[in-house]
C-alpha positions as CSV (number, residue, x, y, z in Angstrom):
1,M,0.1,29.8,54.0
2,A,-0.1,28.0,57.3
3,M,-2.7,25.1,58.4
4,G,-5.0,24.9,60.8
5,A,-5.8,22.4,62.6
6,D,-9.0,21.3,61.3
7,E,-7.0,20.5,58.0
8,D,-4.2,18.9,60.1
9,E,-6.8,16.7,61.0
10,D,-8.6,15.9,57.3
11,D,-5.6,15.2,55.7
12,A,-4.8,12.7,58.4
13,K,-7.9,11.0,58.0
14,D,-7.6,10.3,53.9
15,A,-4.0,9.2,54.5
16,A,-5.9,6.8,56.8
17,A,-8.7,5.7,54.6
18,A,-6.4,5.4,51.8
19,A,-4.0,3.2,53.6
20,G,-7.1,1.0,55.0
21,A,-8.1,1.1,51.5
22,A,-5.2,-0.2,50.1
23,G,-4.5,-3.3,53.1
24,E,-8.4,-4.1,52.3
25,A,-7.8,-4.7,48.6
26,G,-4.7,-6.4,49.3
27,A,-6.7,-8.6,52.2
28,A,-9.4,-9.4,50.1
29,D,-7.1,-10.5,47.2
30,T,-6.1,-13.8,49.6
31,N,-9.6,-14.5,51.2
32,K,-10.8,-15.5,47.3
33,F,-7.9,-18.2,47.4
34,P,-8.5,-21.7,49.3
35,K,-6.9,-22.0,51.9
36,I,-4.9,-25.4,53.0
37,L,-3.3,-25.6,56.3
38,L,-0.5,-28.4,57.0
39,M,-0.7,-29.6,60.7
40,G,1.3,-32.1,62.2
41,L,4.4,-32.5,65.1
42,R,7.7,-31.1,64.4
43,R,10.0,-32.9,61.7
44,S,6.9,-34.9,60.3
45,G,7.6,-33.4,56.9
46,K,5.4,-31.3,56.3
47,S,7.2,-28.6,54.4
48,S,8.6,-31.7,52.0
49,I,5.2,-32.4,51.6
50,Q,4.2,-28.7,50.6
51,K,7.5,-28.5,47.9
52,V,6.2,-31.6,46.2
53,V,2.7,-31.1,45.9
54,F,3.0,-27.8,44.5
55,H,6.2,-27.0,43.7
56,K,7.4,-30.6,41.5
57,M,10.1,-31.2,43.9
58,S,11.2,-35.0,44.0
59,P,10.7,-36.4,46.9
60,N,14.4,-37.6,47.2
61,E,15.4,-33.4,46.7
62,T,13.5,-32.4,50.4
63,L,15.9,-34.6,52.4
64,F,18.6,-31.5,52.2
65,L,15.5,-29.4,53.4
66,E,16.2,-26.7,56.2
67,S,14.0,-27.2,59.0
68,T,11.0,-24.2,59.3
69,N,11.2,-22.5,61.9
70,H,8.1,-20.6,61.3
71,I,4.7,-20.0,59.4
72,V,5.4,-19.7,56.0
73,K,2.4,-18.3,54.2
74,D,3.0,-19.8,50.4
75,Q,0.2,-18.8,47.2
76,V,0.6,-21.9,44.8
77,G,-1.0,-21.7,41.5
78,N,0.1,-18.5,40.1
79,R,-0.5,-19.3,36.8
80,S,-3.0,-22.2,36.9
81,K,-6.8,-22.4,36.8
82,W,-6.9,-24.1,40.8
83,R,-5.1,-21.7,43.1
84,C,-4.7,-21.5,47.0
85,L,-2.7,-20.2,50.1
86,V,-1.2,-23.0,51.9
87,Y,0.0,-22.3,55.1
């Protein structure tokens, strides 16, 4: 049985609504966490600070980190009571 144009449009709207609801649920999860924005000049140690403070890396080990050329979004504190997003 062939579907009419109206049925195709309804299916497309339902699919778009479902996709939008899924996207909103993911956005709602990240919106409930406090956000920390690390800002500074190039090669000033932003990634090193993040690794030492949030990932328990030794400060000496951060000397060997590769430079970061893009914005990195990291959710920290997954298992603890204190959770945040670090940009």
